[in-house]
C-alpha positions in Angstrom: 0.3 0.1 -0.4 3.0 2.4 1.0 4.5 1.7 -2.4 1.2 3.1 -4.4 0.9 5.9 -2.5 4.9 6.6 -3.1 3.9 5.9 -7.0 0.9 8.0 -6.9 2.6 11.1 -5.3 5.8 11.0 -7.7 3.7 10.6 -10.7 1.5 13.8 -9.4 4.7 15.6 -8.9 6.4 15.1 -12.6 3.5 16.4 -14.1 3.4 19.8 -11.9 6.9 20.0 -13.1 6.6 20.3 -16.7 4.6 23.3 -17.2 5.0 24.9 -20.7 4.1 28.5 -19.9 2.9 30.5 -17.0 -0.4 31.4 -16.4 -1.4 34.8 -14.7 -5.3 35.6 -14.5 -5.9 39.7 -14.0 -9.5 40.6 -13.4 -8.9 44.6 -14.4 -10.1 47.2 -12.0 -11.9 50.0 -12.9 -8.8 52.3 -12.7 -6.9 49.9 -15.1 -9.5 49.4 -17.7 -11.4 52.7 -17.8 -8.0 55.2 -18.0 -8.9 57.4 -20.4 -5.1 58.8 -20.7 -2.2 57.4 -20.6 1.2 59.3 -19.2 4.0 59.7 -21.7 6.1 58.5 -19.3 4.6 54.7 -19.7 6.7 52.7 -22.0 4.8 51.6 -25.2 5.7 48.3 -25.7 2.7 47.7 -27.3 2.1 50.1 -29.5 2.0 48.0 -32.8 -0.7 46.2 -31.6 -2.8 49.4 -31.0 -1.9 50.9 -34.0 -3.2 48.2 -36.1 -6.8 49.3 -34.7 -6.7 53.1 -35.5 -9.3 52.2 -38.8 -12.0 50.6 -36.6 -14.1 52.5 -34.1 -14.8 50.2 -31.5 -17.0 50.7 -28.1 -15.8 52.2 -25.6 -15.8 48.9 -23.1 -13.1 47.1 -26.2 -10.9 50.2 -26.2 -10.8 50.2 -22.9 -9.4 46.8 -22.6 -7.3 47.1 -25.7 -5.6 49.7 -24.0 -5.1 47.7 -20.7 -3.8 44.7 -23.1 -1.3 47.0 -24.6 0.0 48.7 -21.6 0.1 45.5 -19.2 3.8 45.3 -18.0 4.1 41.7 -17.8 7.6 42.1 -15.6 5.5 43.4 -12.7 3.6 39.8 -12.5 4.4 37.9 -9.9 4.6 34.9 -12.0 7.6 36.9 -14.3 10.8 35.1 -14.5 13.8 37.3 -15.8 15.8 34.9 -16.5 13.2 32.5 -17.7 12.2 32.5 -21.9 8.9 31.1 -20.7 5.5 33.0 -22.9 3.1 34.3 -20.5 -0.8 34.1 -21.0 -2.7 36.7 -19.1 -6.3 36.8 -19.1 -8.1 39.7 -18.7 -11.9 39.3 -17.6 -14.8 40.7 -16.6 -18.7 39.8 -16.2 -19.1 39.1 -20.4 -15.9 39.9 -21.9 -12.7 38.1 -22.1 -9.1 38.9 -23.4 -6.2 36.5 -23.6 -3.1 37.9 -24.5 0.2 36.1 -24.5 3.4 38.1 -24.3 7.2 37.0 -24.5 9.4 37.5 -21.6 10.3 41.2 -23.1 6.8 41.9 -22.5 5.9 41.7 -26.1 2.1 41.1 -27.4 3.2 38.1 -29.3 -0.8 37.4 -30.3 -4.8 38.3 -28.7 -7.8 36.6 -28.7 -10.2 38.7 -27.6 -14.3 38.0 -27.2 -17.0 40.8 -26.4 -20.8 40.0 -25.5 -23.2 42.6 -25.7 -21.5 45.7 -27.2 -22.9 48.5 -28.9 -22.2 48.2 -32.9 -20.1 51.4 -34.6 -22.9 53.4 -35.9 -21.8 52.9 -39.5 -22.3 49.1 -39.3 -25.5 49.9 -36.9 -27.1 52.0 -40.0 -25.9 49.9 -42.7 -27.9 46.9 -41.0 -31.1 48.6 -40.5 -31.1 49.8 -44.2 -30.7 46.4 -45.4 -33.1 44.7 -42.8 -36.1 47.3 -42.6 -38.8 46.4 -39.7 -36.0 44.3 -37.9 -34.1 45.6 -34.9 -30.8 44.5 -33.5 -31.0 42.1 -30.4 -27.6 41.1 -29.4 -24.3 42.1 -31.0 -21.1 40.0 -30.2 -17.5 40.6 -31.4 -14.8 38.5 -31.6 -11.2 40.2 -32.3 -7.8 37.9 -33.4 -4.7 39.7 -33.5 -0.9 38.2 -34.3 2.0 40.0 -34.2 3.7 37.9 -37.3 1.6 39.8 -39.7 0.7 42.8 -37.3 -3.0 42.6 -38.3 -6.3 41.6 -37.0 -9.3 40.2 -37.6 -12.3 41.6 -36.7 -16.0 39.7 -36.4 -19.2 40.9 -35.6 -22.0 38.4 -34.8 -25.4 40.4 -35.0 -28.6 38.8 -34.1 -31.5 40.8 -35.1 -35.4 40.4 -34.4 -38.9 40.9 -36.3 -41.9 39.7 -34.8 -40.7 36.3 -33.6 -38.3 35.6 -36.3 -34.4 35.8 -36.0 -31.5 36.3 -37.8 -27.9 35.9 -37.3 -25.4 38.5 -39.2 -21.7 38.1 -39.4 -19.7 40.8 -40.6 -16.2 40.6 -41.2 -13.5 43.8 -41.2 
């Protein structure tokens, strides 16, 4: 019986030692997410990430999350190890929205997966939908954004649920 317990203990410990990257979960405070301005003294390490979105008009909540991701300093996290070449996965969450960002050891954003639920559509997209679908109303809007620093491009997809009487339709808009 002691042998079985020791074997299970050793197997359990070896599984814990084989982690490939470190994970940090961040629940942004209002101060972090809703900061309107960032001082010039802050390092703009991930300005390339923000510059990929200059042609888009997003809801304020999306812009706030993107600023938090771009200005997050992984070197201040408890899981950061300066001598390690690990990547760091950081989850930014609130009640409906989640952003998963992967940083390298220098703090550069490698990739980012953003999912937003129940947001407002930009005016240009909302007016186009209401023009193309008269007598329909917008019921729900979800947005998914993917970013990769390899090609410094992002993909933005909106899923819009519209309703008329008892009928519903889902419209996917890729930008």
